[in-house]
C-alpha positions as CSV (number, residue, x, y, z in Angstrom):
1,M,-20.8,-9.7,-22.2
2,K,-23.1,-8.2,-19.5
3,L,-21.5,-7.5,-16.1
4,A,-23.2,-6.9,-12.8
5,L,-21.2,-5.2,-10.1
6,I,-22.2,-6.1,-6.5
7,G,-20.6,-3.3,-4.4
8,Y,-19.9,0.1,-6.0
9,G,-17.1,1.5,-3.8
10,K,-13.6,2.3,-5.0
11,M,-13.0,-1.2,-6.4
12,G,-16.4,-1.4,-8.0
13,R,-15.9,2.0,-9.7
14,M,-12.5,1.0,-11.0
15,I,-13.8,-2.3,-12.4
16,G,-16.6,-0.4,-14.1
17,Q,-14.1,1.9,-15.7
18,L,-11.9,-0.9,-17.0
19,A,-14.7,-3.3,-18.0
20,P,-15.0,-2.2,-21.7
21,E,-11.3,-3.2,-22.2
22,Y,-12.3,-6.8,-21.3
23,G,-15.4,-6.9,-23.6
24,F,-18.0,-6.1,-20.9
25,T,-20.9,-3.7,-20.8
26,L,-22.1,-2.6,-17.4
27,H,-25.5,-4.2,-16.9
28,A,-26.1,-3.3,-13.3
29,C,-24.4,-1.7,-10.3
30,L,-25.7,-2.7,-6.9
31,D,-24.8,-1.2,-3.6
32,L,-25.9,-1.8,0.0
33,G,-29.6,-2.5,0.2
34,D,-30.2,-2.6,-3.6
35,D,-32.5,-5.3,-5.1
36,F,-30.5,-8.1,-6.7
37,A,-33.3,-8.4,-9.3
38,K,-31.4,-5.6,-11.1
39,A,-28.7,-8.1,-11.9
40,A,-31.0,-10.5,-13.7
41,G,-29.9,-10.9,-17.3
42,A,-26.2,-10.4,-16.6
43,D,-23.7,-13.0,-17.8
44,V,-21.5,-12.7,-14.7
45,A,-21.2,-10.8,-11.5
46,I,-18.2,-9.3,-9.6
47,E,-18.7,-8.9,-5.9
48,F,-16.5,-6.6,-3.7
49,T,-18.5,-5.7,-0.6
50,A,-17.8,-6.6,3.1
51,P,-17.0,-9.8,4.9
52,E,-20.4,-9.9,6.8
53,A,-22.3,-9.5,3.5
54,A,-20.4,-11.8,1.1
55,P,-21.8,-15.2,2.1
56,A,-25.5,-14.1,1.7
57,N,-24.6,-12.3,-1.6
58,I,-23.0,-15.4,-2.9
59,E,-26.1,-17.5,-2.0
60,T,-28.3,-15.0,-3.8
61,L,-26.2,-15.0,-6.9
62,A,-26.0,-18.8,-7.0
63,A,-29.8,-19.0,-6.7
64,M,-30.0,-16.7,-9.7
65,K,-27.7,-19.1,-11.6
66,L,-25.3,-16.1,-12.1
67,P,-21.6,-17.0,-12.2
68,A,-19.7,-14.8,-9.8
69,V,-16.2,-13.5,-9.0
70,I,-15.8,-12.8,-5.3
71,G,-13.1,-10.3,-4.3
72,T,-14.3,-9.8,-0.7
73,T,-12.1,-11.3,1.9
74,G,-12.6,-12.3,5.5
75,W,-15.5,-14.7,5.0
76,L,-13.7,-18.1,4.4
77,E,-15.1,-19.7,7.6
78,H,-18.3,-19.9,5.5
79,M,-16.6,-21.7,2.6
80,D,-18.4,-25.1,3.1
81,R,-21.8,-23.3,3.1
82,V,-20.8,-21.4,0.0
83,R,-19.4,-24.4,-1.9
84,S,-22.6,-26.3,-1.2
85,V,-25.0,-23.7,-2.5
86,V,-22.9,-23.1,-5.6
87,E,-22.8,-26.8,-6.4
88,Q,-26.5,-27.3,-5.6
89,N,-27.4,-24.6,-8.1
90,G,-25.0,-25.9,-10.8
91,T,-23.3,-22.5,-11.2
92,S,-19.7,-21.4,-10.8
93,L,-17.6,-19.0,-8.7
94,V,-14.0,-17.8,-8.7
95,W,-12.7,-16.5,-5.4
96,S,-9.3,-15.2,-4.3
97,P,-7.8,-13.4,-1.3
98,N,-6.1,-11.3,-4.0
99,F,-6.9,-10.9,-7.7
100,S,-3.5,-9.4,-8.6
101,V,-1.7,-11.5,-11.2
102,G,1.6,-10.5,-9.6
103,V,0.4,-11.6,-6.2
104,N,-0.6,-15.0,-7.5
105,V,2.9,-15.5,-9.0
106,F,4.3,-14.3,-5.7
107,V,2.4,-17.0,-3.8
108,R,4.1,-19.6,-6.0
109,L,7.5,-18.2,-5.4
110,V,6.9,-18.1,-1.6
111,R,5.7,-21.7,-1.6
112,E,8.8,-22.8,-3.5
113,A,11.1,-20.9,-1.1
114,A,9.4,-22.6,1.9
115,R,9.8,-26.0,0.3
116,L,13.5,-25.5,-0.3
117,L,14.0,-24.3,3.3
118,A,11.7,-26.7,5.0
119,D,14.6,-29.0,6.0
120,E,17.0,-26.2,6.9
121,P,16.3,-25.7,10.6
122,E,18.6,-22.7,11.0
123,Y,16.1,-20.6,9.0
124,G,13.3,-18.9,10.9
125,A,10.4,-17.2,9.0
126,W,8.2,-14.2,9.3
127,A,5.2,-12.9,7.4
128,W,4.1,-9.2,7.4
129,E,1.7,-7.0,5.6
130,I,0.4,-3.4,5.6
131,H,-2.8,-2.0,4.1
132,H,-4.9,1.2,4.2
133,D,-6.6,2.0,7.5
134,T,-10.1,1.2,6.1
135,K,-9.3,-2.5,5.4
136,K,-11.4,-4.5,7.9
137,D,-9.6,-7.8,8.1
138,A,-6.2,-8.2,9.6
139,P,-4.1,-10.1,8.8
140,S,-5.1,-9.9,5.2
141,G,-6.5,-12.8,3.3
142,T,-3.4,-12.7,1.1
143,L,-1.1,-13.1,4.1
144,I,-3.1,-15.9,5.5
145,K,-2.9,-17.6,2.1
146,L,0.8,-17.1,2.0
147,V,1.3,-18.7,5.4
148,D,-1.0,-21.6,4.5
149,E,1.0,-22.2,1.3
150,M,4.3,-22.2,3.3
151,K,2.9,-24.8,5.7
152,A,1.5,-26.9,2.8
153,A,5.0,-26.8,1.2
154,G,6.4,-28.5,4.3
155,Y,7.7,-25.6,6.4
156,R,6.7,-26.8,9.9
157,R,8.5,-24.3,12.1
158,S,6.9,-21.2,13.7
159,I,6.1,-18.3,11.3
160,D,5.8,-14.9,13.0
161,V,2.8,-13.1,11.5
162,S,2.1,-9.4,11.9
163,S,0.0,-6.6,10.2
164,N,-0.3,-2.9,10.1
165,R,-3.1,-0.6,9.0
166,A,-2.3,3.0,8.1
167,G,-3.1,5.8,5.7
168,R,-4.1,4.8,2.1
169,H,-1.5,2.1,1.5
170,P,-2.8,-0.3,-1.3
171,G,-0.9,-3.3,0.1
172,T,2.6,-4.7,0.7
173,H,3.4,-8.3,1.7
174,D,6.7,-9.5,2.9
175,I,7.9,-13.1,3.6
176,G,11.3,-13.5,5.2
177,F,13.6,-16.3,6.1
178,D,16.5,-15.5,8.5
179,S,19.5,-17.4,9.7
180,A,22.8,-16.5,11.4
181,A,24.4,-16.5,8.0
182,D,21.9,-14.5,5.9
183,T,18.4,-13.2,5.3
184,I,16.1,-13.9,2.3
185,T,13.2,-11.4,1.9
186,L,10.5,-11.8,-0.7
187,R,8.2,-8.8,-1.3
188,H,5.1,-7.9,-3.3
189,A,4.1,-4.2,-3.3
190,A,0.9,-3.1,-5.0
191,R,1.0,0.4,-6.5
192,S,-2.8,0.8,-6.8
193,R,-6.1,-1.1,-6.9
194,E,-5.8,-1.4,-10.7
195,G,-4.1,-4.8,-10.6
196,F,-6.9,-6.3,-8.4
197,A,-9.6,-4.9,-10.8
198,R,-7.9,-6.3,-13.9
199,G,-7.5,-9.7,-12.3
200,A,-11.2,-9.8,-11.3
201,L,-12.2,-8.9,-14.9
202,K,-9.9,-11.6,-16.2
203,A,-11.6,-14.1,-13.9
204,A,-15.0,-12.9,-15.1
205,Q,-14.0,-13.4,-18.7
206,W,-12.9,-17.0,-17.8
207,L,-16.3,-17.7,-16.2
208,V,-18.2,-16.5,-19.2
209,E,-16.0,-18.4,-21.7
210,N,-16.3,-21.6,-19.7
211,H,-19.9,-21.4,-18.4
212,N,-20.9,-24.6,-20.2
213,T,-17.9,-26.7,-18.9
214,K,-16.8,-25.2,-15.5
215,H,-19.1,-25.6,-12.5
216,G,-18.3,-25.3,-8.8
217,V,-15.8,-23.2,-6.8
218,F,-12.5,-22.2,-8.3
219,E,-9.6,-20.1,-7.1
220,F,-8.0,-17.4,-9.3
221,S,-4.9,-19.6,-9.5
222,D,-7.1,-22.0,-11.5
223,V,-7.7,-19.3,-14.0
224,L,-4.1,-18.3,-14.3
225,F,-2.2,-21.6,-14.1
226,T,-4.4,-24.5,-15.1
227,K,-2.8,-24.8,-18.5
228,R,0.8,-24.2,-17.3
């Protein structure tokens, strides 16, 4: 399987190193300003760039009929535009605020906790995250997703949300519920970017394997949990 990398920063380089374990050969590596024609002939693309670049990158990949995994965060206000162009071109896309398998399991655990506590008014809630000081969006896409899932599960009370940016921290997310009687804290802590890279490659495999039957916009949770 031929893989095109759109964005060759720290994440792109790690994905390139791990790609052979997932059956991929590196077909093209594109960085800022490179010609997308270099990606022609690939089976799938993985995009990790910047929020301001992602929507146009997705449109270009869709026009090329190239299935894509999008790991960039901070662009979801353009989702309607992205969904439309992907569907019009009959191609497929997997996006996620976080491609860690562990984080996606964590999201499900948080949603279930919120559902169980939705009708327990004595429990207040908070959501917090920390990332490295070069991460551009705050709060993170993952924290926004967690809070959205809590609300979707029926937790209607206020959720205090906060973020920190410092050093080279790969990412920690905390969700807490507190009452006069006790505190429940759920935490996911990433040790490195490797988990994100492996998840993106897993999603790319899924797109290639299902290119004849899966079209449209999917989340990484569709890749992980559809058959569960």
